[in-house]
C-alpha positions in Angstrom: 4.5 -15.6 8.5 5.5 -18.9 10.5 6.7 -20.7 7.3 9.2 -17.8 6.2 11.3 -19.4 8.9 11.2 -22.9 7.9 14.7 -25.1 8.4 15.3 -27.6 5.5 14.6 -30.7 7.9 11.3 -29.0 8.4 10.4 -29.0 4.6 7.7 -32.2 3.2 9.5 -34.7 1.8 6.1 -35.7 0.0 5.8 -31.9 -1.4 5.7 -31.6 -5.1 8.9 -30.5 -6.8 8.6 -27.3 -8.7 8.9 -27.8 -12.7 11.9 -26.2 -13.1 13.9 -28.3 -11.1 13.0 -31.5 -12.2 15.9 -33.6 -12.7 16.6 -34.4 -16.3 14.8 -31.6 -17.7 16.2 -28.2 -18.8 15.4 -25.4 -16.5 12.5 -23.3 -17.3 13.4 -19.0 -17.9 12.8 -17.1 -15.2 11.0 -14.0 -15.5 13.0 -10.6 -15.5 12.0 -7.1 -15.7 12.4 -7.0 -19.3 9.6 -9.1 -19.5 7.6 -6.5 -18.2 8.7 -4.0 -20.3 5.5 -4.2 -22.3 3.4 -2.4 -19.5 5.8 -0.2 -17.7 4.2 2.8 -20.1 0.5 1.7 -19.0 -0.7 4.9 -16.7 -2.5 3.8 -13.5 -4.1 6.4 -11.1 -2.7 6.3 -7.4 -4.8 7.6 -4.9 -3.8 8.3 -1.1 -6.8 8.8 1.1 -6.4 10.2 4.6 -9.8 9.8 5.7 -13.6 10.3 4.9 -16.2 12.2 6.1 -20.1 13.0 5.6 -21.8 15.7 5.4 -25.2 16.8 3.9 -25.1 19.3 0.7 -26.2 22.5 3.0 -23.1 21.9 5.3 -20.8 21.4 2.4 -22.1 24.7 1.0 -21.6 26.5 4.0 -17.9 25.6 4.0 -15.5 28.6 3.6 -11.7 29.3 3.7 -9.9 28.0 6.8 -12.9 25.7 7.4 -12.0 22.3 8.7 -13.3 19.1 7.9 -12.9 16.4 10.7 -11.8 13.0 9.1 -12.8 9.5 10.4 -9.1 8.8 10.9 -6.8 9.9 13.8 -3.4 11.1 13.6 -0.6 8.7 12.7 -3.5 6.0 11.9 -2.4 4.5 8.6 -4.0 5.8 5.1 -5.3 4.0 2.3 -3.6 3.4 -1.0 -5.7 3.0 -4.0 -4.4 1.9 -7.7 -7.0 2.7 -10.1 -9.7 2.8 -7.3 -8.8 -0.8 -5.7 -7.3 -1.0 -2.3 -3.8 -2.1 -2.8 -1.7 -0.7 0.6 -1.5 1.2 3.6 1.0 3.7 4.3 2.3 6.5 6.1 2.6 10.3 4.6 6.3 11.3 4.5 7.5 14.5 3.4 10.5 14.4 0.2 12.0 17.7 -0.7 9.2 19.6 0.5 6.5 17.8 -0.9 4.1 15.1 0.5 4.5 11.8 -0.1 3.3 8.1 0.7 5.2 5.2 2.0 3.9 1.8 1.8 3.8 -0.2 5.2 1.6 -2.9 4.3 0.4 -4.6 1.1 -3.4 -5.7 1.5 -4.2 -8.9 -0.2 -7.0 -9.5 -1.6 -8.6 -13.0 -2.1 -9.9 -13.7 -5.3 -11.9 -16.5 -5.1 
């Protein structure tokens, strides 16, 4: 983003000052990881979607051992990462100690209007 590299003299002097930085008032406590402890034990479902395919039930029933289903993604293309059936990121498949894993390369921002 372009705003990430602003210099001090480029900041708007008329911009509102954050409440925690108002002179004469005690600073508000910043949130820490300890504040989130209540949600640490909530289970979530994480899914990594390599690709999708559409076929008729009759085609599906004809599949046997060793059958290959062609997906709609190309090799090296980002995969979708869902949390509780909501797309939250894109990433790549990696191998970790002889197991498959996923590394996130992009967080998907959703407009909540």
